[in-house]
N, C-alpha and C positions, 0 to 999 in steps of 0.2 A: 293096517298096522303102520305106525310111524317108526322107521328105523333110526331116525335121528335122536329121539328122546332118550335121555339117560335117567334112570330111576333107581335109587339105592338108599338104603338106611345108612346114616352116618355112623361113626365109630361109637357113639354113645348108645346106640341101639334105640334111641327115643325119637330122633328127628329124621324125617324123610327128606331127601334132596331130589328135586325135580328140575331137570335142565333140558332145554330145547332152544337152540339158537340164542337169541338175546333174552329168553325168559330163564330166570334162574330163581327157584323158590326154595325156601326152607319152611317145612311144615312140622308142627308138633301138635299132638292132640292128647288129652287126658281123659280118662275114663277106664271102664272095665277092659281088659286086654282084648276081648273079642270085639267089642265096639270100636276100640281104636284101630284094630286090624281092618275092620270092615270100612272105616273111614278112610284109612290109607289106601285101600284098594280102589275106592270110589275116586279119590283124588288122582291117583295115577291114571285111571281109565279116562277121566275127563281131561286131564292134562295133555294127553297125547293128541288130542283133537284141537287144541286151542290155537296153536301157531298157524296151522293151515286154514283154520276158520278165519282168523284175522287177516291173513295174506290175501284171501279171496276178496276182501273188501277194502284193501289198503288205499286205492285211489280216493275212495270216498272219505275214509278216515283221515287222510292228510290234508283235506280241504278246510279252510276257515269255516266254522260252522255258523249257521243261521237258523232261526226258528222255521223258516220255510224249506229247509233242505230235507231231502228224502232220507228217512231213517234206514239204518243198515238192518240186515236180517239176523246176524249172529247175536247170541245172548251176551257175549262179552262186549261186542261193539256197541250194543244198545245200552249197556251199563256205562260205556265211555261217553256216549252222546248225552245221556241223562245227566252226567256229572258236569259237562261243560256247558250245557244249554243255558243255565242262569247267567253266564257271562257273554253269550254270543252277541248281544245287542250293543255292549259297551267296549269289549276288549277283542283283540285278535286272539283267537284260541281254536285249536283243532281238537278232535276227539283223542288224538295221540297224547294229549296232556294228561289223560287219566288212565292210559293203558295199563300201567303196572297195578294201580290200585283195583282196576276192574278185573284183572286176571286174578288177583288175590281173592277178591270177593267170590268170583265164580268157583274157584277151587274149594273155598271154604263152604260154599253152599252145597257143593256136591258131597262134601264130608258130612255136613249136618244131615242131609237127607238120608245117609247111609248108616250112621251110627249114633247112638245116644252118648253124648260127650258132656263132660262137666265144663271143659273149656278147651280152646284150641286157638292157634294162630296160623296164619299164612303170610310169610314175609317175602315180598317180591323186591329184593334189592333195597329194603328199607321202607317200602310202602307196605303196610301191614293191615290185614283184616283180622278182627277179633271175634271170638265166640266166648261169652261168659254166661254160665247159668247162675242161679240164685246163690249168693254167698261167695262167689268166686271173684277173683281179682288178677290183674297183671300189673307188674311193675316194668316200665319200659324206659330204657336209656336212649338219649339222643345225643348226637355228636355235633360239635361246633364246626369242624372242617373235614367233611367226609372226602376221602380220596376217590378220585374218579373211577378207579378200578377195584379197590378193596372195600370201599365204604367204611374204612376205619378212620378214626379221628379223635380229637379231644372231647371228653364228655362235657356236653353243654348243660343238660338238665335231665331230670327224671320226671315221670308222671306215673301215678298209680290210678288205674282205671278199675273202678268197682262195678259189680254187676248192675246196680240201680242206675248208673249213669248211662246216658245215651251214647256215649262215644264207642264206636266200634271200628273206627278207621284212623290210622296214623299214617302220614306221609311227609317226606322231606324233599325239598328242592333247593337249588343254588347253583352258582356257576362252577363249583368244585365237584358237583355230583356227576352221575352217569349221563344225564341228559343235558342239552344246551339250555342256557338261561340268557334272557335279554337284560337281566339286572346284575348286580354286583354282590348280592348276599353270599356269604359263605354257606349259610344253611338257613332255611325256613322250615320249621316243623309245625305241622297243623294237626289238631285233633278235630274230627268230625264224626258224624253219625255213620258214615260209610267210608271205606277205604278209597273208592273212586272219587268221592266228593272231596276227601282230604287231598288226594293227588292233584285234582284240578285247582283247588284253592291254593295249595302250596306254590304251584306254577305262577298263578297270578300275583300273589304276595311277593314272591322272590323277584319276579320281573319289575315290581314296583320299587324295590330297594335299589336305588340308582342315583347316579350323578351323570346326567346326559352330557355327552362331549367332554368329559374330564380327561386331560392328557395322560393320566396315570393308568387309564383303563384301555386295555387292548381288545378291540373287537374285530371280528372277521365274519363275512357273510357265511351263514350256516351252509349254503350250497357248496362252499369251497372245502368244507370239512366233511360233508356227507351229501353227495349229489342228490340223494332222494329225501333229504330232510323235509319235513313238513313246514319248517320255517322259511324255506326258499332263500331269498337274498337278504333277509333281515339279519342285522349284525348281532352276533352272540358273543358273550364275554369269554375271553381266553386267559386273561391275566388282569390282576388288579394290583398296582403298585401301592406303596405306603401312602395312606391318607392321614390328614390331620384329624384330630379328635372332632373338631367342628364339622368337617366334611362326613365323617363316619355318622355323626348324629343326624345330619341332614338327610342322609340316605336312609338310615333306619327310620327316621320320622316319616319319610315318604311311604315306606312299606308299612309302618304301623297304621297310618291313615287308611290304607287299603284294607288291612286286616280288620280294623274297627268297623269299616263299612260292611265287610262280609259277615262280621259277628252280628251286627244290627240286622242284617238280612236273614240271619238264621242259617247261613251256609257253613259256618265253622263254629266250634265251641271254644277254641283256644289256639294261640299261635306263639311260637318263640322265633325271633328273628336275631340272627348273629352276623356280625361283620367286624373283622379285625379286633377280636377280643371284647367287643361291646355287644350287649344284648338287650332286646326289648321283649316284654311279654305282653300279650293282648289277650284279655279274656280270663275269667276264672269260673269253672263250672263244677260245683260239687267238689268232690275229692279228686276228680280228674283234672288236676291243675298242673301246669309246668312249673317246676321248682328249680331255681338256679343252684347249680352245685359249686361249693367253694373251690377256689383255684387249686388248693393243695390236695383236693380229692380227685381232680380231674386225671383221667387216664384213658387208655385206648379201649374202646368198646365197639361192638357191632352196631351199625345204625339201626 
């Protein structure tokens, strides 16, 4: 039994909240009441084991990954490795870059195995795993400047994911988010076939939105902020001063080139990159496309 885990229904009596240490999930399922109840029970049962399972392999998961490395044993950890493996030869990346998406995937898989659902989502701090049966859809809002603690911000865009589309994962990364970033993007949101894959790709693209050595960018070794960070002494962004429009465009273009490469490789379906009020969208896939929201309609939303 895990005495740390907090499991409760939210006030709307529809969403399940699962919290354990750094893992904080919002879960919602749709279907017959008995099927939803069974799915929620399965989600809770799997959830209480996840953090201890990950902690048991943390030294391995915090290492820069390579194709020759020994694979972990845990199911969530293996999802993490599978998501970062395509980047291992060219980029610095550890499996921790995909942890939120992988946890969301694992909990959703437990739900799907337990109940017959029409649709469902597991939201791990803005990294989301989706289930859609035939004829179903989700409309998802994305924020331009997520707050590091609340994940609230101004609405950047929306996307509608329909059941025939292969997109089943959405993830956001950037220097303003919960995790450290090597780049200066306010937010990079990625659509991919799986949540863990979207999580890893968002990290790579957000790191690429950058102006190396720019005096307006404050960077601190990750280890000074979190001694056990998987980024070690690498410099992570802590503040970005006012940039010229030309500088913003240069940084976004650098990120867009990386996003276009990942799109050609089949690793993502679409990406939206945001920096100081400017945005770039890469990739259009069926109806699961990122649509810019007019400025006068932007408001606070959950990532």
